[in-house]
C-alpha positions, 0 to 999 in steps of 0.5 A: 498500499502506498505510504502517506504522510498529512500535517495538522497544527492545531494551538502548539500542538503537530499532529502527523498522520501517516497512512499505508505500509510505515516500513523501510520504504516509507523511512525516510519520508517518514522522518522527514514528515516528522522532522519538519513538523518539530519545527514550531511545536510544543506537542508532536504526536505521530498518527498510526490510526491509519496504519496497514503495517509497521515493522521494526524500521517504523519503530525505529523512525518514532524513536528518533522523533522522541529523542529529537523531539526531547532534544528540542524541548518538546513533547512527544507520543503516539496514536496507536492503530490497531491490530499488527501496530498495537501488538508491536506496540504490546510486544516492544513495550515502547509506551515505556518511553513515551505516551501512546494513546488510543486518540491525539485528543488524549494527548492534545486535551481537544476534540477527537475528530469525527470519523473520517467514514462519517457522513457529511 
């Protein structure tokens, strides 16, 4: 599946939403998106809820983003996805490194966005 990163800024928080597969093929794009999102952010959230696949390369991307955020005084957190993404987080216990939540609003204090398939 094609990888995509979308960035949304809201009141000091920056949310980078990933879709598709976060693996070695998308590592550079994911890293660049997170690095760019750090600029001016007080909080950086990697939203993985739309990912279909995440491997150890993707975990490394997240750990690197956390380190860079700490160096810049930015809080970092992750909205985890379901299925194998959730399982990888449970196995690696990555939630001991940074906050891992079900929805970015848990970190930003904002209202959760409507489901993407909601009728207009």
